[in-house]
FIGUVO-556901 format. One record per residue (C-alpha): residue in three letters; x, y, z. Coordinates in Angstrom, 3 decimals, m for minus. Example, Ala and Ser with C-alpha at 12.3 -4.5 7.8 and 13.67 -1.06 7.14 Angstrom:
! residues 2
Ala;12.300;m4.500;7.800
Ser;13.670;m1.060;7.140
//
This chain:
! residues 282
Met;m35.107;m8.873;m46.775
Lys;m36.751;m5.489;m46.416
Phe;m34.501;m2.475;m45.964
Val;m35.757;1.060;m45.307
Pro;m33.491;4.089;m44.752
Ile;m34.967;6.045;m41.832
Ser;m32.819;9.119;m41.291
Ser;m29.563;10.652;m42.454
Asp;m27.868;13.920;m43.350
Ser;m29.391;13.873;m46.846
Leu;m32.780;13.787;m45.104
Gly;m32.015;16.787;m42.895
Val;m30.497;15.419;m39.664
Arg;m27.253;13.852;m38.484
Ser;m27.951;10.131;m38.586
Leu;m27.320;6.816;m40.349
Ser;m30.376;4.960;m39.092
Val;m31.873;2.041;m41.002
Tyr;m34.716;m0.433;m40.554
Val;m34.072;m4.040;m41.556
Glu;m36.660;m6.801;m41.654
Thr;m36.256;m10.495;m42.450
Lys;m38.693;m13.355;m41.942
Asp;m37.083;m13.839;m38.511
Leu;m36.749;m10.325;m37.098
Lys;m37.403;m6.596;m37.246
Met;m34.581;m4.297;m36.213
Ile;m33.208;m0.774;m36.325
Ile;m29.480;m0.175;m36.603
Asp;m28.449;3.047;m34.814
Pro;m31.949;4.267;m33.862
Ser;m31.268;7.945;m33.298
Ala;m30.605;11.346;m34.873
Ala;m29.094;14.635;m33.765
Leu;m28.162;18.129;m34.951
Gly;m24.809;19.839;m35.194
Pro;m24.720;22.335;m32.300
Ser;m22.820;24.917;m34.347
Arg;m22.216;25.363;m38.068
Tyr;m20.892;28.559;m39.694
Gly;m20.992;29.896;m36.128
Leu;m24.791;29.456;m36.155
Pro;m27.112;27.271;m34.049
Pro;m29.596;24.870;m35.669
His;m32.282;26.582;m37.736
Pro;m35.952;25.976;m36.807
Lys;m36.293;23.837;m39.943
Glu;m33.556;21.559;m38.580
Ile;m35.233;21.371;m35.176
Glu;m38.522;20.508;m36.863
Ala;m36.789;17.809;m38.944
Leu;m35.204;16.311;m35.833
Glu;m38.495;16.202;m33.956
Arg;m40.198;14.585;m36.953
Thr;m37.370;12.063;m37.284
Lys;m37.450;11.120;m33.599
Arg;m41.193;10.489;m33.859
Glu;m40.676;8.295;m36.919
Ile;m37.931;6.266;m35.225
Glu;m40.161;5.800;m32.186
Arg;m43.074;4.693;m34.386
Ile;m40.992;2.079;m36.198
Ala;m39.234;0.957;m33.010
Lys;m42.479;m0.109;m31.339
Asp;m42.710;m3.165;m33.612
Cys;m38.989;m4.047;m33.552
Asp;m37.503;m7.097;m31.853
Leu;m34.022;m5.711;m31.421
Phe;m31.717;m2.746;m31.895
Val;m28.057;m2.196;m32.708
Ile;m25.863;0.552;m31.262
Ser;m22.651;0.809;m33.284
His;m21.127;3.383;m30.923
Tyr;m22.164;5.918;m28.318
His;m22.556;9.169;m30.242
Tyr;m25.973;10.784;m29.906
Asp;m26.711;10.653;m33.635
His;m26.463;6.839;m33.361
Tyr;m28.137;6.110;m30.027
Asp;m30.630;8.000;m27.874
Pro;m30.055;7.545;m24.125
Glu;m33.505;8.999;m23.405
Ala;m35.463;6.651;m25.698
Glu;m38.008;4.454;m23.967
Phe;m38.426;2.040;m26.876
Phe;m35.353;0.072;m25.728
Glu;m37.304;m1.243;m22.749
Gly;m38.032;m4.958;m22.934
Lys;m36.026;m5.443;m26.127
Arg;m32.686;m7.008;m27.052
Ile;m29.945;m4.463;m27.694
Phe;m26.752;m5.441;m29.494
Ala;m24.265;m2.772;m28.458
Lys;m20.622;m1.759;m28.752
Asp;m18.577;m3.136;m25.840
Ile;m17.983;m0.465;m23.188
Glu;m14.930;m2.076;m21.578
Lys;m12.442;m2.281;m24.460
Asn;m11.606;m0.436;m27.679
Ile;m13.549;2.605;m26.548
Asn;m12.608;6.182;m25.679
Ala;m13.373;7.893;m22.379
Ser;m16.471;9.848;m23.401
Gln;m18.147;6.888;m25.113
Lys;m17.265;4.619;m22.180
Ser;m18.947;7.039;m19.798
Arg;m22.045;7.270;m21.993
Gly;m22.125;3.494;m22.417
Lys;m21.986;2.944;m18.655
Glu;m24.849;5.361;m18.117
Phe;m26.858;3.531;m20.779
Lys;m26.110;0.202;m19.098
Glu;m27.180;1.511;m15.688
Arg;m30.449;2.724;m17.140
Phe;m31.398;m0.311;m19.213
Glu;m29.599;m3.431;m17.952
Glu;m32.503;m4.354;m15.659
Arg;m35.141;m3.373;m18.224
Ser;m33.674;m4.809;m21.421
Glu;m31.258;m7.460;m22.665
Ile;m27.967;m5.761;m23.529
Val;m25.566;m7.903;m25.545
Tyr;m22.056;m6.512;m26.055
Cys;m21.382;m7.849;m29.488
Asp;m17.966;m6.781;m30.839
Asp;m16.628;m9.496;m33.173
Thr;m19.496;m11.964;m32.613
Val;m22.032;m13.868;m34.742
His;m25.660;m14.521;m33.801
Lys;m28.323;m16.681;m35.446
Ile;m31.984;m15.758;m35.172
Gly;m33.961;m18.337;m37.076
Ser;m32.336;m18.521;m40.487
Thr;m30.974;m14.957;m40.237
Glu;m27.343;m14.414;m39.342
Ile;m26.187;m11.186;m37.719
Arg;m22.436;m10.658;m37.744
Phe;m20.747;m7.861;m35.824
Ser;m17.274;m6.750;m36.791
Pro;m14.273;m6.230;m34.576
Pro;m13.925;m2.569;m33.552
Phe;m12.733;m0.210;m36.291
Phe;m11.540;3.353;m35.927
His;m14.144;6.100;m36.178
Gly;m12.307;7.455;m39.224
Pro;m8.499;7.673;m39.511
Ala;m6.241;5.374;m37.473
Asn;m5.859;6.390;m33.819
Val;m8.512;9.092;m34.113
Arg;m9.637;10.476;m30.742
Leu;m13.284;9.752;m31.583
Gly;m12.751;6.078;m30.728
Tyr;m14.161;2.968;m32.374
Val;m17.308;1.662;m34.085
Ile;m18.630;m1.759;m35.010
Met;m20.129;m2.747;m38.361
Thr;m23.254;m4.904;m38.692
Thr;m23.897;m7.530;m41.370
Val;m27.412;m8.987;m41.719
Asp;m27.661;m12.080;m43.944
Asp;m31.013;m13.812;m44.427
Gly;m29.702;m16.252;m47.033
Asp;m31.240;m14.225;m49.836
Lys;m29.560;m10.842;m49.339
Lys;m26.682;m9.537;m47.289
Leu;m26.721;m6.008;m45.888
Leu;m23.715;m4.333;m44.272
His;m24.085;m1.206;m42.131
Ala;m20.556;0.204;m41.862
Ser;m21.378;3.035;m39.457
Asp;m18.812;5.829;m39.031
Val;m15.662;4.517;m40.733
Gln;m15.599;7.749;m42.761
Gly;m14.904;6.598;m46.255
Pro;m13.552;4.166;m45.145
Val;m10.213;5.783;m44.310
Thr;m8.338;2.715;m43.084
Glu;m7.191;m0.273;m45.122
Glu;m8.483;m2.610;m42.414
Ala;m12.039;m1.300;m42.684
Lys;m11.909;m1.461;m46.478
Asp;m10.656;m5.052;m46.440
Tyr;m13.378;m6.102;m44.006
Ile;m16.119;m4.595;m46.187
Ile;m14.798;m6.300;m49.313
Asp;m14.506;m9.602;m47.444
Gln;m18.148;m9.364;m46.339
Asp;m19.170;m8.881;m49.999
Pro;m22.576;m7.315;m49.249
Asp;m25.469;m6.823;m51.646
Ile;m26.298;m3.533;m49.880
Leu;m23.659;m1.354;m48.228
Ile;m24.703;1.526;m45.972
Ile;m21.693;3.719;m45.238
Asp;m20.767;7.250;m44.245
Gly;m18.397;9.224;m46.437
Pro;m15.440;11.278;m45.237
Pro;m16.088;14.505;m43.260
Thr;m14.694;16.816;m45.920
Ile;m15.963;19.921;m44.084
Phe;m12.963;19.339;m41.789
Leu;m10.473;19.031;m44.641
Gly;m7.135;20.554;m43.677
Trp;m8.147;20.706;m40.014
Lys;m9.454;17.514;m38.364
Phe;m9.270;15.555;m41.626
Ser;m6.160;15.661;m43.797
Arg;m5.779;15.594;m47.567
Lys;m4.078;12.195;m47.112
Asn;m7.129;10.953;m45.206
Leu;m9.355;12.016;m48.105
Glu;m7.091;10.364;m50.676
Asp;m7.167;7.152;m48.658
Ala;m10.969;7.283;m48.388
Ile;m11.313;7.818;m52.140
Gly;m8.926;4.979;m52.967
Asn;m10.550;2.594;m50.509
Met;m14.069;3.317;m51.706
Ile;m13.027;2.809;m55.321
Glu;m11.625;m0.603;m54.338
Ile;m14.947;m1.450;m52.663
Val;m16.878;m0.426;m55.782
Glu;m14.593;m2.471;m58.018
Asn;m14.417;m5.565;m55.790
Thr;m18.016;m5.967;m54.617
Arg;m21.408;m6.062;m56.294
Ala;m22.949;m3.888;m53.597
Glu;m25.568;m1.244;m54.060
Ile;m23.963;1.573;m52.073
Ile;m25.962;3.925;m49.846
Leu;m23.431;6.674;m49.105
Asp;m24.440;9.434;m46.701
His;m23.909;11.011;m43.271
His;m20.601;12.937;m42.813
Leu;m19.983;13.498;m46.534
Leu;m23.396;15.128;m47.000
Arg;m22.465;17.977;m44.650
Asp;m20.414;19.400;m47.518
Leu;m22.321;21.275;m50.239
Lys;m19.579;20.250;m52.676
Tyr;m19.616;16.593;m51.638
Arg;m19.802;15.273;m55.208
Glu;m16.758;17.318;m56.202
Gln;m14.827;16.103;m53.162
Phe;m15.635;12.468;m53.953
Ala;m15.757;12.893;m57.747
Asp;m13.600;9.886;m58.668
Val;m15.792;7.585;m56.586
Tyr;m19.005;8.849;m58.177
Lys;m17.476;8.597;m61.648
Ile;m16.622;4.929;m61.168
Gly;m19.629;3.965;m59.038
Gly;m22.212;5.748;m61.139
Lys;m25.826;4.877;m60.386
Arg;m24.794;2.221;m57.868
Ile;m24.171;5.020;m55.365
Lys;m27.131;6.817;m53.785
Thr;m27.850;8.851;m50.687
Phe;m30.674;7.853;m48.330
Ala;m32.872;10.503;m49.926
Glu;m32.047;9.395;m53.470
Tyr;m32.707;5.740;m52.582
Leu;m36.162;6.827;m51.382
Gly;m36.786;8.853;m54.535
Lys;m36.506;12.171;m52.700
Glu;m34.340;15.253;m53.064
Asn;m31.301;15.734;m50.813
Ile;m32.168;18.498;m48.348
Met;m28.896;18.649;m46.328
Leu;m30.225;21.214;m43.866
Glu;m27.024;21.560;m41.854
Ala;m24.968;22.275;m44.960
His;m27.523;24.950;m45.911
Arg;m27.754;26.435;m42.404
Lys;m26.188;29.778;m43.363
Glu;m28.665;30.469;m46.136
Leu;m31.555;29.260;m43.986
Trp;m30.705;31.869;m41.375
Glu;m30.070;34.533;m44.039
Arg;m33.635;34.086;m45.247
Glu;m34.775;34.986;m41.746
Gly;m32.949;38.349;m41.917
//
């Protein structure tokens, strides 16, 4: 199996996009990226806009040779409704009729109307598919963070080629819930791609209890799997992310890397640095 991180918050944009290749297929999970519209009361800096444009070009370049795509949920940093590379390809996507909130359902219907005659859309919640000797397993829907959160649901993707098993956990935010944690441990992946908790919302949209649950659940995952953990996305919007998740990093050690660190690069976290980027302009 070949695994390449494409884009994420540690690489300058909101994203958790990965390329996966086995002897049977080439795919991108969540082939998109976006920017936070407002941070510190400021719009995206030109460096962020440049990073997004560069990232979109890279996703498009890789997508041309892919056989299929996965859409874990309908947030713009995980799918691009304007992308043309979906045409003629198979798209495994989150079901738009159940376990979905109103805004994602509306976006999903628009996506279906645009591509159902031009592509093969497979709604894949809680299903297993075999492509050659590669198995792709999609989880049941899990909350996009804490239980009953208004953001809706996501699906996780496991790719198993018989040699390695990769699990893309999408936006389970830690994970916060016991159910998401148990599912990840049960899958027992060799590589786990997961977003951390959105600690920039601590005390507002994300409670101290939510953070404690995320820390405890991630520690259980570290202790009960052999996975190399690629931890990124929401957590990397916090400049003090290592302090917020200190117990996890202490126990996980070198097993835990961001997308940038996995690629041997520095974390750039442009959104988290937006204030100082704009101050340099003054």
